[in-house]
C-alpha positions in Angstrom: 266.4 1.9 -41.5 270.0 3.0 -42.0 271.5 1.0 -44.2 274.4 -1.0 -43.0 273.6 -0.7 -39.5 272.2 -3.8 -37.4 268.5 -4.4 -36.8 267.7 -5.4 -33.0 265.5 -8.2 -32.2 262.7 -6.9 -29.9 262.6 -10.3 -27.9 264.2 -11.7 -24.7 266.6 -14.4 -24.0 265.4 -16.0 -20.7 268.6 -17.8 -18.6 268.4 -20.1 -15.5 270.9 -20.0 -12.7 270.9 -23.3 -10.9 274.1 -24.2 -8.5 275.5 -27.6 -7.4 277.1 -27.0 -4.4 278.8 -30.7 -3.6 281.7 -31.1 -6.9 284.8 -32.3 -5.4 286.9 -31.6 -8.2 288.3 -27.8 -8.0 290.9 -26.4 -6.0 290.6 -24.0 -2.8 290.3 -20.5 -3.1 289.3 -19.7 0.2 292.7 -19.7 1.9 294.3 -17.6 -1.1 291.5 -15.0 -0.8 291.5 -14.2 3.1 295.3 -14.1 2.7 295.0 -11.5 0.4 292.3 -9.5 2.1 294.9 -9.9 5.6 297.8 -8.2 3.5 295.0 -5.3 2.9 293.8 -5.1 6.3 295.6 -6.9 9.2 292.4 -6.9 11.5 290.7 -9.6 8.4 291.5 -13.1 9.6 290.1 -16.6 7.6 287.0 -17.5 9.2 286.1 -21.5 10.0 285.1 -23.5 7.0 281.1 -24.2 6.2 280.3 -20.7 7.6 278.4 -18.1 6.7 279.4 -14.6 8.5 280.2 -10.9 8.6 283.7 -9.6 9.8 284.7 -6.2 10.4 288.4 -4.8 9.8 289.7 -1.2 9.8 288.5 -0.6 6.9 286.8 -3.4 5.4 283.8 -5.7 5.8 283.6 -9.0 4.7 280.4 -11.2 4.0 280.9 -14.6 3.0 279.8 -17.9 2.6 282.0 -21.4 2.1 281.6 -24.8 2.2 283.5 -27.1 4.4 285.7 -27.9 1.6 286.2 -24.3 0.4 285.2 -25.2 -3.2 282.2 -23.2 -2.8 282.5 -19.8 -2.2 281.3 -16.5 -2.2 282.1 -13.5 -0.4 280.7 -9.3 -0.6 283.7 -6.7 0.5 282.8 -3.4 1.3 286.2 -1.2 1.3 285.6 2.1 3.7 289.0 3.5 2.3 287.8 3.3 -1.8 284.0 3.5 -1.1 283.9 0.2 -3.1 281.5 -2.4 -2.6 282.4 -5.6 -4.8 281.7 -9.1 -4.6 283.3 -12.5 -6.2 282.1 -15.8 -6.5 283.7 -19.7 -7.1 281.2 -22.4 -7.6 281.6 -26.2 -8.8 278.8 -27.4 -11.1 277.7 -30.7 -11.5 278.8 -29.9 -15.6 282.5 -30.7 -15.0 283.6 -26.8 -14.6 283.3 -23.7 -12.4 281.7 -20.7 -12.7 283.9 -18.0 -11.1 283.3 -14.1 -11.5 283.0 -10.9 -9.9 281.3 -7.8 -10.1 281.9 -4.0 -9.0 278.8 -3.0 -7.1 279.9 0.8 -6.7 283.0 2.6 -6.1 285.8 4.4 -7.5 288.4 3.5 -10.0 290.7 2.7 -6.3 287.8 0.3 -5.7 288.2 -1.6 -9.3 292.2 -1.7 -9.3 291.8 -3.5 -5.7 288.9 -6.0 -7.2 291.3 -6.4 -10.3 294.6 -6.7 -8.0 292.5 -9.7 -6.2 290.9 -10.9 -9.3 294.5 -11.6 -11.0 296.5 -12.8 -7.8 293.6 -15.4 -6.3 291.8 -16.4 -8.9 294.3 -17.0 -12.2 294.7 -20.6 -11.6 291.1 -21.2 -12.3 290.4 -18.5 -14.9 291.8 -20.5 -17.9 289.1 -22.6 -18.5 285.7 -21.2 -16.5 282.3 -22.7 -17.2 280.6 -20.3 -19.7 277.6 -17.8 -18.0 275.5 -15.2 -19.5 274.6 -13.4 -16.5 277.0 -13.1 -13.0 274.5 -14.2 -10.1 274.5 -11.6 -6.9 276.0 -12.6 -3.7 272.4 -13.4 -2.0 271.5 -15.6 -4.8 274.4 -17.5 -4.2 274.1 -17.7 -0.4 270.8 -18.8 -1.2 271.4 -21.5 -3.8 274.3 -22.6 -1.4 272.7 -23.2 1.8 269.6 -24.6 0.1 269.8 -28.6 -0.9 267.5 -27.9 -3.2 269.1 -25.4 -5.4 267.4 -22.0 -6.1 266.6 -20.9 -9.4 267.2 -17.6 -10.8 265.5 -16.1 -13.7 266.7 -13.4 -15.9 266.3 -11.9 -19.0 268.1 -9.8 -21.2 266.0 -6.9 -22.0 268.3 -4.0 -21.0 271.3 -5.7 -23.3 268.8 -5.4 -26.0 267.7 -1.8 -25.3 271.2 -0.6 -25.4 271.8 -2.0 -28.7 268.5 -0.1 -29.9 269.8 3.0 -28.4 273.3 2.3 -30.2 271.2 1.8 -33.3 269.4 5.0 -32.8 272.6 7.3 -31.9 274.1 6.2 -35.4 270.9 6.4 -37.8 270.7 9.7 -36.0 274.4 10.6 -36.6 274.2 9.6 -40.3 271.0 11.5 -41.1 272.6 14.6 -39.4 275.9 14.3 -41.3 274.0 13.6 -44.7 272.2 16.4 -44.1 275.0 18.6 -43.2 277.3 17.6 -46.1 274.2 18.4 -48.8 274.0 21.9 -47.3 277.5 22.4 -48.3 280.4 21.6 -49.8 282.6 20.5 -46.9 286.4 22.1 -46.4 287.8 18.7 -45.4 290.7 17.7 -47.9 292.4 14.6 -47.1 295.8 14.7 -45.8 298.3 14.2 -48.8 301.6 11.7 -48.2 304.2 13.1 -50.1 308.0 11.6 -49.9 309.4 13.0 -47.0 312.2 15.3 -47.3 315.5 14.5 -45.4 314.8 16.9 -43.1 311.7 15.5 -42.2 312.9 12.1 -41.6 315.3 13.3 -39.4 312.2 15.2 -37.3 310.3 12.3 -37.2 313.1 9.7 -35.9 313.9 12.2 -33.4 310.1 12.3 -32.1 309.2 12.4 -28.7 308.0 8.8 -27.5 305.5 9.7 -24.7 305.2 7.3 -21.4 302.4 7.0 -19.6 304.0 9.0 -16.8 304.2 12.1 -19.1 300.3 12.0 -19.5 299.8 15.3 -17.9 302.6 17.3 -19.8 300.8 15.7 -23.2 297.7 17.2 -21.9 298.7 20.6 -21.0 301.0 20.9 -24.6 297.5 20.0 -26.4 294.5 21.7 -24.6 294.0 23.7 -27.1 292.9 20.7 -29.1 291.5 18.3 -26.4 290.6 18.4 -22.6 292.1 15.7 -20.5 290.8 15.8 -16.8 292.7 15.3 -13.7 291.0 11.9 -12.7 292.3 10.5 -16.5 295.8 11.9 -16.2 295.7 10.1 -12.6 295.1 6.9 -13.5 296.8 6.8 -16.7 299.9 7.6 -14.8 299.1 4.6 -12.2 298.2 2.5 -15.7 300.4 -0.7 -16.9 299.4 -0.6 -20.6 302.3 -1.9 -22.5 301.1 0.5 -25.6 301.5 4.0 -24.3 302.2 4.9 -28.5 298.5 3.4 -29.1 296.9 5.2 -26.4 298.8 8.8 -27.4 297.7 8.0 -31.2 293.8 7.4 -30.1 294.1 10.8 -28.3 295.2 12.3 -31.5 292.5 10.6 -33.5 289.7 12.2 -31.1 291.9 15.4 -31.2 291.8 15.5 -35.0 289.1 13.8 -37.2 287.1 12.9 -34.5 286.8 16.8 -33.5 286.7 17.4 -37.2 283.7 15.1 -37.6 281.4 16.5 -35.0 282.5 19.9 -35.9 281.3 19.3 -39.7 284.9 20.1 -41.1 285.5 16.4 -42.3 282.9 13.2 -43.5 282.5 10.6 -40.9 284.8 8.3 -43.1 287.9 10.3 -42.0 287.6 9.4 -38.7 286.1 5.7 -39.0 288.9 4.9 -41.4 292.0 5.8 -39.7 290.1 4.0 -36.3 289.6 0.9 -38.5 293.6 1.2 -39.2 294.6 1.4 -35.8 292.3 -1.9 -34.6 290.7 0.6 -32.4 286.6 0.1 -32.1 284.5 3.2 -31.2 281.0 3.0 -29.6 278.3 4.1 -26.7 279.9 3.7 -23.0 277.1 1.9 -21.3 273.1 2.5 -21.0 272.7 5.2 -18.6 270.6 3.5 -16.3 273.7 1.0 -15.8 275.8 4.2 -15.1 273.7 5.7 -12.7 274.1 2.3 -10.9 277.7 2.8 -10.4 278.0 6.4 -8.7 280.4 8.7 -10.0 282.4 6.6 -12.6 280.8 6.8 -16.0 280.4 11.0 -15.0 282.6 14.3 -14.3 281.6 17.5 -13.5 282.2 20.0 -16.6 281.0 23.5 -17.0 279.4 23.3 -13.5 277.4 19.7 -14.5 277.4 16.5 -14.0 277.9 15.0 -17.1 277.9 11.2 -18.9 281.0 10.1 -20.4 278.8 8.3 -23.4 281.4 7.4 -25.7 284.3 5.5 -25.5 287.5 3.9 -27.4 288.3 0.3 -27.1 291.2 -1.9 -28.2 291.6 -5.6 -26.4 288.9 -7.5 -24.7 291.1 -9.0 -22.1 290.5 -7.7 -18.4 294.5 -7.4 -17.6 295.1 -3.5 -17.7 298.6 -4.4 -19.7 296.7 -5.1 -22.6 293.8 -3.7 -22.3 293.0 -0.2 -23.6 290.0 2.0 -23.0 289.5 5.8 -23.6 286.0 7.1 -21.8 285.1 10.8 -23.3 281.8 13.0 -24.5 282.1 15.6 -26.9 281.4 19.6 -25.6 279.8 21.4 -28.1 280.0 24.3 -26.7 283.9 24.3 -26.6 283.8 22.3 -29.4 286.3 19.7 -27.9 286.7 16.3 -26.9 286.7 15.7 -22.8 288.2 12.3 -22.0 287.2 11.8 -18.3 289.2 8.2 -17.5 291.5 6.0 -19.0 293.3 3.6 -19.8 291.4 0.9 -17.5 288.3 -0.8 -18.4 285.1 0.7 -16.2 282.8 -1.8 -14.6 279.5 -2.5 -16.9 277.4 -3.9 -13.4 278.1 -7.3 -14.6 281.3 -8.3 -13.7 
């Protein structure tokens, strides 16, 4: 075991989910939900209350279940235009707080953006104090629970989560051992940068340094393609992004193009990357378990050097799903060209649980 790395317990937690569909305290969401879908597809209209059904619009197909009050609500939406399949639900519980959630079952960044827009508009009023839940139930579970007066119990374990943590520990252990062997075999040519007192000329240059905006990402990528590769998909999503701190995004890209690349190519001690990331308040780690990524289509994959490759790493800042305050940069390191390849940013990709 490598010192400083967490030890993952080899056991699973089992969670029981039960729905109480008769609680009267929470606001109606059905009307707002159908109004939002109607703006996306004019052929979609709200159904009668207390129904289970399937509706076809111009490009949306909606399955739903709602009770007569509209408080118990679950829907699954397939969008032929974006290729997305996603689910949302609002479940009153006997404990006094609602369970609300969403999950992107499959789709592209465009499908995720569509789901985010609906989520923030329709569910904003009930997101402040939702009941805690470790697993978001699937649409079919909710329908079964809502239509059965006796309730339905679903059992779920967290073996997949434990496997991901074990995979992360294995990765960091392997990286630490590899770098230790490399450092013992040679003297690193890396010298930490000095911090001299800037001359007046340098201060003037720094003061006039360009402030890059999200819309400038294509130009920045062209100017820096000798150090880091930004895929067109990442450029497009960044231009459409609403992240409120573009300076941090570009600083993260510099971090990947310099310290991270130097560590991966043996030109720097691993602490050079870690220390700078910590000073920026940025977290580094694996993206998702490959099996989870495989269930989400091409969201976590890119075509590079004629092959489909997994975006196995990411930088993150902020936990909120509001794209204005949440930064994610998904990437991989290509040993052939010895550069970082960025495949998606700046928004959060789904993990299969929401």
